[in-house]
MDTraj code that builds the backbone (N, CA, C; nanometers):
import mdtraj as md
import numpy as np

residues = "UNK UNK UNK UNK UNK UNK UNK UNK UNK UNK UNK UNK UNK UNK UNK UNK UNK UNK UNK UNK UNK UNK UNK UNK UNK UNK UNK UNK UNK UNK UNK UNK UNK UNK UNK UNK UNK UNK UNK UNK UNK UNK UNK UNK UNK UNK UNK UNK UNK UNK UNK UNK UNK UNK UNK UNK UNK UNK UNK UNK UNK UNK UNK UNK UNK UNK UNK UNK UNK UNK UNK UNK UNK UNK UNK UNK UNK UNK UNK UNK UNK UNK UNK UNK UNK UNK UNK UNK UNK UNK UNK UNK UNK UNK UNK UNK UNK UNK UNK UNK UNK UNK UNK UNK UNK UNK UNK UNK UNK UNK UNK UNK UNK UNK UNK UNK UNK UNK UNK UNK UNK UNK UNK UNK UNK UNK UNK UNK UNK UNK UNK UNK UNK UNK UNK UNK UNK UNK UNK UNK UNK UNK UNK UNK UNK UNK UNK UNK UNK UNK UNK UNK UNK UNK UNK UNK UNK UNK UNK UNK UNK UNK UNK UNK UNK UNK UNK UNK UNK UNK UNK UNK UNK UNK UNK UNK UNK UNK UNK UNK UNK UNK UNK UNK".split()
xyz = np.array([
    [6.1650, -23.3174, -13.9063],
    [6.0883, -23.3788, -13.8044],
    [5.9799, -23.4682, -13.8610],
    [5.8789, -23.4840, -13.7786],
    [5.7666, -23.5723, -13.8108],
    [5.6481, -23.4972, -13.8707],
    [5.6692, -23.3740, -13.9166],
    [5.5595, -23.2943, -13.9686],
    [5.5069, -23.3505, -14.0997],
    [5.3761, -23.3450, -14.1158],
    [5.3145, -23.3805, -14.2426],
    [5.3019, -23.2540, -14.3256],
    [5.2688, -23.2698, -14.4538],
    [5.2471, -23.1518, -14.5375],
    [5.1367, -23.0648, -14.4790],
    [5.0303, -23.1279, -14.4311],
    [4.9191, -23.0518, -14.3744],
    [4.9650, -22.9727, -14.2526],
    [5.0443, -23.0336, -14.1671],
    [5.0955, -22.9645, -14.0486],
    [5.1834, -22.8474, -14.0897],
    [5.2695, -22.8681, -14.1871],
    [5.3577, -22.7618, -14.2330],
    [5.2777, -22.6468, -14.2949],
    [5.1765, -22.6799, -14.3748],
    [5.0929, -22.5767, -14.4367],
    [5.0156, -22.5005, -14.3298],
    [4.9621, -22.5716, -14.2311],
    [4.8908, -22.5047, -14.1215],
    [4.9841, -22.4099, -14.0463],
    [5.1067, -22.4545, -14.0199],
    [5.2025, -22.3703, -13.9485],
    [5.2379, -22.2472, -14.0321],
    [5.2584, -22.2667, -14.1609],
    [5.2891, -22.1531, -14.2492],
    [5.1715, -22.0565, -14.2538],
    [5.0494, -22.1106, -14.2614],
    [4.9313, -22.0252, -14.2647],
    [4.9198, -21.9442, -14.1364],
    [4.9422, -22.0084, -14.0203],
    [4.9355, -21.9360, -13.8933],
    [5.0399, -21.8249, -13.8896],
    [5.1601, -21.8543, -13.9361],
    [5.2658, -21.7545, -13.9410],
    [5.2253, -21.6386, -14.0317],
    [5.1699, -21.6715, -14.1484],
    [5.1286, -21.5671, -14.2429],
    [5.0145, -21.4835, -14.1862],
    [4.9164, -21.5471, -14.1208],
    [4.8053, -21.4725, -14.0618],
    [4.8555, -21.3808, -13.9499],
    [4.9449, -21.4320, -13.8666],
    [5.0019, -21.3494, -13.7596],
    [5.0801, -21.2327, -13.8178],
    [5.1576, -21.2592, -13.9227],
    [5.2328, -21.1526, -13.9883],
    [5.1373, -21.0472, -14.0442],
    [5.0282, -21.0921, -14.1039],
    [4.9304, -20.9980, -14.1584],
    [4.8736, -20.9094, -14.0482],
    [4.8372, -20.9676, -13.9358],
    [4.7811, -20.8893, -13.8261],
    [4.8818, -20.7887, -13.7728],
    [5.0073, -20.8314, -13.7586],
    [5.1118, -20.7413, -13.7093],
    [5.1340, -20.6271, -13.8084],
    [5.1439, -20.6602, -13.9359],
    [5.1680, -20.5588, -14.0387],
    [5.0564, -20.4552, -14.0397],
    [4.9328, -20.5010, -14.0364],
    [4.8197, -20.4093, -14.0436],
    [4.8100, -20.3234, -13.9179],
    [4.8361, -20.3831, -13.8040],
    [4.8217, -20.3096, -13.6778],
    [4.9364, -20.2121, -13.6526],
    [5.0526, -20.2395, -13.7082],
    [5.1714, -20.1603, -13.6730],
    [5.2200, -20.0667, -13.7819],
    [5.1531, -20.0620, -13.8948],
    [5.1999, -19.9763, -14.0035],
    [5.0855, -19.8934, -14.0589],
    [5.1204, -19.7816, -14.1166],
    [5.0234, -19.6986, -14.1867],
    [5.0171, -19.7486, -14.3306],
    [4.9037, -19.8019, -14.3685],
    [4.8886, -19.8583, -14.5020],
    [4.7858, -19.7802, -14.5815],
    [4.8110, -19.7677, -14.7104],
    [4.7116, -19.7093, -14.7991],
    [4.5971, -19.8087, -14.8147],
    [4.4782, -19.7591, -14.8456],
    [4.3611, -19.8457, -14.8576],
    [4.3790, -19.9526, -14.9647],
    [4.4557, -19.9200, -15.0709],
    [4.4737, -20.0160, -15.1797],
    [4.6055, -20.0931, -15.1685],
    [4.6665, -20.0905, -15.0505],
    [4.7940, -20.1578, -15.0280],
    [4.7807, -20.3093, -15.0502],
    [4.8832, -20.3687, -15.1087],
    [4.8853, -20.5129, -15.1352],
    [4.9327, -20.5850, -15.0090],
    [4.8416, -20.6086, -14.9158],
    [4.8778, -20.6705, -14.7886],
    [4.9330, -20.8115, -14.8091],
    [4.8710, -20.8967, -14.8939],
    [4.9335, -21.0280, -14.9170],
    [5.0764, -21.0163, -14.9706],
    [5.1014, -20.9176, -15.0544],
    [5.2371, -20.8963, -15.1048],
    [5.3349, -20.8597, -14.9947],
    [5.2883, -20.7801, -14.8995],
    [5.3727, -20.7441, -14.7854],
    [5.3997, -20.8680, -14.6998],
    [5.2975, -20.9525, -14.6821],
    [5.3150, -21.0765, -14.6054],
    [5.4165, -21.1670, -14.6744],
    [5.4073, -21.1799, -14.8063],
    [5.5032, -21.2621, -14.8804],
    [5.6446, -21.2077, -14.8607],
    [5.6611, -21.0755, -14.8707],
    [5.7942, -21.0161, -14.8521],
    [5.8437, -21.0385, -14.7092],
    [5.7523, -21.0271, -14.6121],
    [5.7898, -21.0509, -14.4730],
    [5.8373, -21.1943, -14.4549],
    [5.7635, -21.2902, -14.5144],
    [5.8037, -21.4310, -14.5053],
    [5.9393, -21.4538, -14.5721],
    [5.9608, -21.3900, -14.6849],
    [6.0899, -21.4026, -14.7543],
    [6.2023, -21.3534, -14.6623],
    [6.1815, -21.2371, -14.6001],
    [6.2826, -21.1830, -14.5087],
    [6.3019, -21.2733, -14.3869],
    [6.1905, -21.3265, -14.3346],
    [6.1965, -21.4146, -14.2182],
    [6.2801, -21.5381, -14.2480],
    [6.2501, -21.6052, -14.3602],
    [6.3248, -21.7263, -14.3951],
    [6.4701, -21.6949, -14.4286],
    [6.4969, -21.5794, -14.4877],
    [6.6356, -21.5401, -14.5170],
    [6.7143, -21.5223, -14.3873],
    [6.6511, -21.4615, -14.2896],
    [6.7174, -21.4430, -14.1586],
    [6.7434, -21.5780, -14.0908],
    [6.6475, -21.6694, -14.1011],
    [6.6624, -21.8009, -14.0374],
    [6.7731, -21.8837, -14.1014],
    [6.7870, -21.8735, -14.2328],
    [6.8827, -21.9575, -14.3051],
    [7.0129, -21.8854, -14.3370],
    [7.0184, -21.7543, -14.3125],
    [7.1346, -21.6714, -14.3454],
    [7.1669, -21.6758, -14.4941],
    [7.0635, -21.7004, -14.5751],
    [7.0761, -21.7003, -14.7211],
    [6.9529, -21.6308, -14.7778],
    [6.9648, -21.5846, -14.9029],
    [6.8471, -21.5273, -14.9674],
    [6.7433, -21.6368, -14.9878],
    [6.6256, -21.6149, -14.9338],
    [6.5180, -21.7130, -14.9498],
    [6.4563, -21.6961, -15.0873],
    [6.4466, -21.8049, -15.1602],
    [6.3843, -21.8024, -15.2908],
    [6.2449, -21.8610, -15.2763],
    [6.1479, -21.7741, -15.2610],
    [6.0092, -21.8161, -15.2489],
    [5.9375, -21.7877, -15.3795],
    [5.8574, -21.8801, -15.4226],
    [5.7750, -21.8618, -15.5407],
    [5.6505, -21.7849, -15.4953],
    [5.6497, -21.6547, -15.5200],
    [5.5429, -21.5694, -15.4694],
    [5.4060, -21.6125, -15.5210],
    [5.3966, -21.6460, -15.6479],
    [5.2687, -21.6885, -15.7045],
    [5.2189, -21.8145, -15.6346],
    [5.3092, -21.9105, -15.6145],
    [5.2713, -22.0352, -15.5485],
    [5.2327, -22.0107, -15.4015],
    [5.3080, -21.9235, -15.3338],
    [5.2772, -21.8931, -15.1936],
    [5.1416, -21.8256, -15.1813],
    [5.1134, -21.7294, -15.2684],
    [4.9817, -21.6646, -15.2653],
    [4.8707, -21.7662, -15.2923],
    [4.8934, -21.8538, -15.3892],
    [4.7928, -21.9567, -15.4205],
    [4.7744, -22.0521, -15.3029],
    [4.8847, -22.0896, -15.2395],
    [4.8783, -22.1791, -15.1239],
    [4.7977, -22.1150, -15.0111],
    [4.8235, -21.9896, -14.9830],
    [4.7515, -21.9214, -14.8759],
    [4.6040, -21.9063, -14.9099],
    [4.5734, -21.8752, -15.0358],
    [4.4333, -21.8637, -15.0769],
    [4.3653, -21.9999, -15.0739],
    [4.4352, -22.1049, -15.1204],
    [4.3787, -22.2391, -15.1213],
    [4.3516, -22.2876, -14.9796],
    [4.4402, -22.2543, -14.8868],
    [4.4239, -22.3008, -14.7493],
    [4.2951, -22.2463, -14.6894],
    [4.2499, -22.1306, -14.7359],
    [4.1262, -22.0741, -14.6840],
    [4.0049, -22.1101, -14.7670],
    [4.0269, -22.1665, -14.8852],
    [3.9144, -22.1988, -14.9730],
    [3.8352, -22.3151, -14.9144],
    [3.7101, -22.2917, -14.8788],
    [3.6327, -22.3971, -14.8161],
    [3.6051, -22.5145, -14.9084],
    [3.6260, -22.4988, -15.0376],
    [3.6006, -22.6106, -15.1279],
    [3.7200, -22.7044, -15.1366],
    [3.8314, -22.6684, -15.0769],
    [3.9531, -22.7483, -15.0876],
    [3.9434, -22.8734, -15.0015],
    [3.8699, -22.9735, -15.0515],
    [3.8639, -23.1026, -14.9855],
    [3.7662, -23.1125, -14.8701],
    [3.6833, -23.0122, -14.8481],
    [3.5952, -23.0151, -14.7317],
    [3.4482, -23.0244, -14.7699],
    [3.4173, -23.0430, -14.8952],
    [3.2781, -23.0466, -14.9393],
    [3.2013, -23.1669, -14.8847],
    [3.2735, -23.2687, -14.8339],
    [3.2043, -23.3862, -14.7848],
    [3.1441, -23.3638, -14.6456],
    [3.1829, -23.2598, -14.5743],
    [3.1265, -23.2367, -14.4416],
    [2.9960, -23.1582, -14.4525],
    [2.9133, -23.1715, -14.3530],
    [2.7920, -23.0904, -14.3441],
    [2.8297, -22.9653, -14.2658],
    [2.8424, -22.8512, -14.3321],
    [2.8910, -22.7324, -14.2620],
    [2.7967, -22.6862, -14.1517],
    [2.6673, -22.7044, -14.1724],
    [2.5704, -22.6607, -14.0713],
    [2.5854, -22.7431, -13.9439],
    [2.6072, -22.8742, -13.9592],
    [2.6287, -22.9604, -13.8421],
    [2.7585, -22.9225, -13.7721],
    [2.8622, -22.8930, -13.8502],
    [2.9909, -22.8536, -13.7922],
    [2.9772, -22.7238, -13.7139],
    [2.9056, -22.6268, -13.7704],
    [2.8836, -22.5000, -13.6995],
    [2.8075, -22.5241, -13.5695],
    [2.7084, -22.6110, -13.5747],
    [2.6309, -22.6427, -13.4543],
    [2.7211, -22.7052, -13.3473],
    [2.8132, -22.7934, -13.3884],
    [2.9075, -22.8543, -13.2940],
    [2.9919, -22.7485, -13.2243],
    [3.0295, -22.6456, -13.2987],
    [3.1096, -22.5373, -13.2413],
    [3.0248, -22.4389, -13.1606],
    [2.8933, -22.4474, -13.1726],
    [2.8065, -22.3513, -13.1053],
    [2.7970, -22.2211, -13.1814],
    [2.8257, -22.2267, -13.3109],
    [2.8187, -22.1079, -13.3961],
    [2.6847, -22.1040, -13.4673],
    [2.6442, -21.9856, -13.5077],
    [2.5185, -21.9719, -13.5804],
    [2.5354, -21.8719, -13.6943],
    [2.4578, -21.8955, -13.7973],
    [2.4471, -21.8043, -13.9115],
    [2.2992, -21.7891, -13.9419],
    [2.2606, -21.6791, -14.0057],
    [2.1211, -21.6686, -14.0494],
    [2.0861, -21.7850, -14.1421],
    [1.9634, -21.8355, -14.1301],
    [1.9215, -21.9510, -14.2108],
    [1.9345, -21.9257, -14.3601],
    [1.9250, -21.8002, -14.4005],
    [1.9333, -21.7663, -14.5423],
    [2.0777, -21.7598, -14.5932],
    [2.1750, -21.7871, -14.5085],
    [2.3159, -21.7788, -14.5477],
    [2.3491, -21.8834, -14.6533],
    [2.4310, -21.8466, -14.7504],
    [2.4692, -21.9439, -14.8533],
    [2.5595, -22.0531, -14.7960],
    [2.5544, -22.1685, -14.8610],
    [2.6320, -22.2845, -14.8165],
    [2.7822, -22.2558, -14.8164],
    [2.8316, -22.1789, -14.9153],
    [2.9755, -22.1513, -14.9177],
    [3.0182, -22.0699, -14.7964],
    [2.9303, -21.9849, -14.7445],
    [2.9617, -21.9112, -14.6221],
    [2.9694, -22.0067, -14.5032],
    [2.8771, -22.1019, -14.4955],
    [2.8800, -22.2005, -14.3873],
    [3.0092, -22.2822, -14.3935],
    [3.0503, -22.3256, -14.5145],
    [3.1759, -22.3978, -14.5300],
    [3.2938, -22.3119, -14.4861],
    [3.2960, -22.1865, -14.5308],
    [3.4082, -22.0985, -14.4970],
    [3.4177, -22.0768, -14.3465],
    [3.3059, -22.0534, -14.2807],
    [3.3082, -22.0318, -14.1361],
    [3.3471, -22.1599, -14.0629],
    [3.2922, -22.2743, -14.1038],
    [3.3290, -22.4010, -14.0400],
    [3.4792, -22.4280, -14.0567],
    [3.5311, -22.4029, -14.1761],
    [3.6744, -22.4222, -14.2007],
    [3.7578, -22.3280, -14.1157],
    [3.7120, -22.2049, -14.1046],
    [3.7862, -22.1049, -14.0256],
    [3.7874, -22.1408, -13.8775],
    [3.6746, -22.1934, -13.8276],
    [3.6696, -22.2350, -13.6878],
    [3.7606, -22.3556, -13.6639],
    [3.7655, -22.4477, -13.7601],
    [3.8570, -22.5615, -13.7484],
    [4.0015, -22.5127, -13.7430],
    [4.0336, -22.4168, -13.8282],
    [4.1679, -22.3593, -13.8301],
    [4.2006, -22.2934, -13.6965],
    [4.1069, -22.2150, -13.6441],
    [4.1290, -22.1468, -13.5156],
    [4.1460, -22.2479, -13.4024],
    [4.0683, -22.3557, -13.4058],
    [4.0783, -22.4587, -13.3024],
    [4.2128, -22.5309, -13.3109],
    [4.2538, -22.5688, -13.4330],
    [4.3825, -22.6383, -13.4508],
    [4.4986, -22.5545, -13.4021],
    [4.4927, -22.4248, -13.4289],
    [4.6039, -22.3371, -13.3942],
    [4.5920, -22.2700, -13.2597],
    [4.4894, -22.3055, -13.1809],
    [4.4665, -22.2363, -13.0527],
    [4.4753, -22.0851, -13.0715],
    [4.4079, -22.0368, -13.1746],
    [4.4177, -21.8971, -13.2144],
    [4.3449, -21.8054, -13.1180],
    [4.4091, -21.6947, -13.0860],
    [4.3518, -21.5955, -12.9959],
    [4.2839, -21.4851, -13.0758],
    [4.1756, -21.4325, -13.0228],
    [4.1026, -21.3219, -13.0830],
    [4.1883, -21.1952, -13.0705],
    [4.1828, -21.1094, -13.1697],
    [4.2704, -20.9924, -13.1798],
    [4.2520, -20.8930, -13.0647],
    [4.1292, -20.8644, -13.0261],
    [4.1034, -20.7614, -12.9266],
    [4.1172, -20.8112, -12.7834],
    [4.0653, -20.9298, -12.7547],
    [4.0598, -20.9785, -12.6160],
    [4.1723, -21.0752, -12.5814],
    [4.2380, -21.1280, -12.6835],
    [4.3435, -21.2293, -12.6678],
    [4.2915, -21.3592, -12.6063],
    [4.1597, -21.3795, -12.6052],
    [4.1017, -21.5066, -12.5617],
    [4.1021, -21.6027, -12.6802],
    [4.1105, -21.7329, -12.6494],
    [4.1018, -21.8317, -12.7561],
    [3.9675, -21.8189, -12.8271],
    [3.9699, -21.8249, -12.9582],
    [3.8465, -21.8181, -13.0365],
    [3.7613, -21.9420, -13.0103],
    [3.8263, -22.0566, -13.0044],
    [3.7579, -22.1825, -12.9744],
    [3.8169, -22.2373, -12.8448],
    [3.7298, -22.2631, -12.7479],
    [3.7725, -22.3171, -12.6191],
    [3.6987, -22.4482, -12.5938],
    [3.7740, -22.5536, -12.5681],
    [3.7149, -22.6850, -12.5419],
    [3.6190, -22.7279, -12.6532],
    [3.6576, -22.6989, -12.7779],
    [3.5780, -22.7407, -12.8922],
    [3.4571, -22.6549, -12.9225],
    [3.4394, -22.5456, -12.8495],
    [3.3230, -22.4587, -12.8687],
    [3.3696, -22.3159, -12.8962],
    [3.2972, -22.2487, -12.9823],
    [3.3234, -22.1090, -13.0115],
    [3.2993, -22.0270, -12.8852],
    [3.3927, -21.9408, -12.8526],
    [3.3773, -21.8551, -12.7361],
    [3.2528, -21.7677, -12.7548],
    [3.1701, -21.7549, -12.6513],
    [3.0496, -21.6709, -12.6644],
    [3.0843, -21.5256, -12.6981],
    [2.9928, -21.4620, -12.7716],
    [3.0077, -21.3207, -12.8031],
    [3.0968, -21.2912, -12.9221],
    [3.1076, -21.3847, -13.0158],
    [3.1955, -21.3657, -13.1312],
    [3.1173, -21.3213, -13.2544],
    [3.1915, -21.2581, -13.3451],
    [3.1363, -21.2112, -13.4723],
    [3.2338, -21.2477, -13.5833],
    [3.1847, -21.2464, -13.7059],
    [3.2698, -21.2740, -13.8219],
    [3.2555, -21.1612, -13.9232],
    [3.3652, -21.1327, -13.9892],
    [3.3666, -21.0437, -14.1046],
    [3.4131, -21.1312, -14.2201],
    [3.3355, -21.1334, -14.3273],
    [3.3630, -21.2227, -14.4400],
    [3.3922, -21.1388, -14.5632],
    [3.4997, -21.1737, -14.6305],
    [3.5391, -21.1059, -14.7542],
    [3.5583, -21.2099, -14.8635],
    [3.5112, -21.1801, -14.9833],
    [3.5369, -21.2672, -15.0982],
    [3.6758, -21.2337, -15.1507],
    [3.7560, -21.3378, -15.1740],
    [3.8903, -21.3202, -15.2271],
    [3.8792, -21.2833, -15.3743],
    [3.9303, -21.1658, -15.4133],
    [3.9171, -21.1261, -15.5543],
    [3.9971, -21.2135, -15.6497],
    [4.0961, -21.2877, -15.5989],
    [4.1806, -21.3711, -15.6838],
    [4.1379, -21.5173, -15.6880],
    [4.0290, -21.5538, -15.6172],
    [3.9836, -21.6921, -15.6181],
    [3.8353, -21.6950, -15.5856],
    [3.7824, -21.8140, -15.5732],
    [3.6410, -21.8277, -15.5390],
    [3.6208, -21.8414, -15.3888],
    [3.7294, -21.8375, -15.3135],
    [3.7223, -21.8570, -15.1692],
    [3.6750, -21.7343, -15.0937],
    [3.6399, -21.7570, -14.9685],
    [3.6002, -21.6512, -14.8769],
    [3.7050, -21.6415, -14.7673],
    [3.7331, -21.5211, -14.7238],
    [3.8207, -21.4987, -14.6102],
    [3.7324, -21.4623, -14.4922],
    [3.7481, -21.5341, -14.3811],
    [3.6672, -21.5120, -14.2623],
    [3.7583, -21.4642, -14.1500],
    [3.7241, -21.3508, -14.0921],
    [3.7972, -21.2953, -13.9797],
    [3.7039, -21.2976, -13.8598],
    [3.7513, -21.3513, -13.7485],
    [3.6673, -21.3663, -13.6302],
    [3.7132, -21.2690, -13.5225],
    [3.6156, -21.1970, -13.4684],
    [3.6427, -21.0972, -13.3652],
    [3.5405, -21.1088, -13.2533],
    [3.5758, -21.0555, -13.1380],
    [3.4784, -21.0408, -13.0301],
    [3.3787, -20.9354, -13.0764],
    [3.2484, -20.9655, -13.0664],
    [3.1444, -20.8831, -13.1272],
    [3.1476, -20.7375, -13.0820],
    [3.1437, -20.7117, -12.9534],
    [3.1396, -20.5735, -12.9050],
    [3.2640, -20.4967, -12.9492],
    [3.3800, -20.5624, -12.9443],
    [3.5049, -20.4957, -12.9823],
    [3.5063, -20.4570, -13.1290],
    [3.4605, -20.5471, -13.2177],
    [3.4626, -20.5146, -13.3606],
    [3.3574, -20.4092, -13.3936],
    [3.2441, -20.4124, -13.3248],
    [3.1420, -20.3089, -13.3462],
    [3.1968, -20.1730, -13.3045],
    [3.2617, -20.1662, -13.1876],
    [3.3220, -20.0406, -13.1416],
    [3.4315, -19.9941, -13.2374],
    [3.5164, -20.0875, -13.2818],
    [3.6244, -20.0545, -13.3752],
    [3.5659, -19.9975, -13.5050],
    [3.4640, -20.0656, -13.5584],
    [3.4025, -20.0205, -13.6830],
    [3.3451, -19.8805, -13.6679],
    [3.2818, -19.8513, -13.5559],
    [3.2233, -19.7186, -13.5335],
    [3.3313, -19.6107, -13.5297],
    [3.4471, -19.6439, -13.4774],
    [3.5557, -19.5458, -13.4672],
    [3.6410, -19.5374, -13.5931],
    [3.6675, -19.6510, -13.6575],
    [3.7671, -19.6554, -13.7651],
    [3.7103, -19.6834, -13.9042],
    [3.5939, -19.7457, -13.9125],
    [3.5289, -19.7792, -14.0406],
    [3.6124, -19.8692, -14.1309],
    [3.7031, -19.9481, -14.0709],
    [3.7782, -20.0442, -14.1509],
    [3.8009, -20.1705, -14.0696],
    [3.8422, -20.2762, -14.1397],
    [3.8701, -20.4036, -14.0746],
    [4.0082, -20.3950, -14.0103],
    [4.0224, -20.4318, -13.8838],
    [4.1525, -20.4189, -13.8186],
    [4.2611, -20.5094, -13.8760],
    [4.2242, -20.6182, -13.9426],
    [4.3252, -20.7092, -13.9980],
    [4.3597, -20.6801, -14.1431],
    [4.2709, -20.6164, -14.2159],
    [4.2975, -20.5927, -14.3577],
    [4.2989, -20.4450, -14.3951],
    [4.2419, -20.3631, -14.3093],
    [4.2233, -20.2192, -14.3340],
    [4.1272, -20.1919, -14.4495],
    [4.0541, -20.2944, -14.4942],
    [3.9506, -20.2751, -14.5950],
    [3.8331, -20.2027, -14.5303],
    [3.7585, -20.1250, -14.6082],
    [3.6407, -20.0580, -14.5518],
    [3.5478, -20.1598, -14.4858],
    [3.4889, -20.1200, -14.3745],
    [3.4017, -20.2090, -14.2977],
    [3.2791, -20.1312, -14.2534],
    [3.1611, -20.1841, -14.2863],
    [3.0367, -20.1231, -14.2416],
    [2.9765, -20.2116, -14.1337],
    [2.8823, -20.1579, -14.0602],
    [2.8148, -20.2338, -13.9550],
    [2.7460, -20.3572, -14.0139],
    [2.6986, -20.3489, -14.1389],
    [2.6298, -20.4620, -14.2023],
    [2.7253, -20.5765, -14.2363],
    [2.8560, -20.5481, -14.2396],
    [2.9549, -20.6514, -14.2708],
    [2.9844, -20.7424, -14.1511],
    [2.9356, -20.7062, -14.0334],
    [2.9655, -20.7794, -13.9113],
    [2.8516, -20.8767, -13.8816],
    [2.8833, -21.0066, -13.8792],
    [2.7847, -21.1112, -13.8537],
    [2.8049, -21.1656, -13.7125],
    [2.7049, -21.1601, -13.6312],
    [2.7110, -21.2204, -13.4963],
    [2.7027, -21.3708, -13.5144],
    [2.8002, -21.4448, -13.4609],
    [2.8022, -21.5897, -13.4797],
    [2.7926, -21.6680, -13.3491],
    [2.7995, -21.6002, -13.2361],
    [2.7782, -21.6698, -13.1078],
    [2.7286, -21.5705, -13.0047],
])
top = md.Topology()
chain = top.add_chain()
for i, resn in enumerate(residues, 1):
    res = top.add_residue(resn, chain, resSeq=i)
    for name in ("N", "CA", "C"):
        top.add_atom(name, md.element.get_by_symbol(name[0]), res)
traj = md.Trajectory(xyz[None], top)
């Protein structure tokens, strides 16, 4: 078709993020489980089913691609992240580091492009170019890169989830109340 590389990468990223959410929500995982590895295997199986052939995916390249797609330094340093957050109606504490502002701005752009729904409420994260009121972010540093992973949730829902489960619903990583940032 008429897809560009960026469109294809965005579509693959959305598929991988959705697969990650499904895997985490529907399976019992150990705390140290390699969730990206499970996502890669799921994608391999998905493409094999679609093509009726064994899919040969370069796992290292796919992991790097997924990490790069979330890395806020990947071509976005020319934007003013604080202005972008303001456009979305998002807020961070003034003392927040610039890389966090870039990561959140990039994540909101991704959510807007993909019309992404919040996990608990199924409402669009970004509606009419603005962050839906009452949202929070959980930010994790990627141990394999310099990037940050930003997960956006409805604030009350993630606070309630954390109180009951003490882990992130998308990654199953330990989650404390201090890890939850109110962003709208």
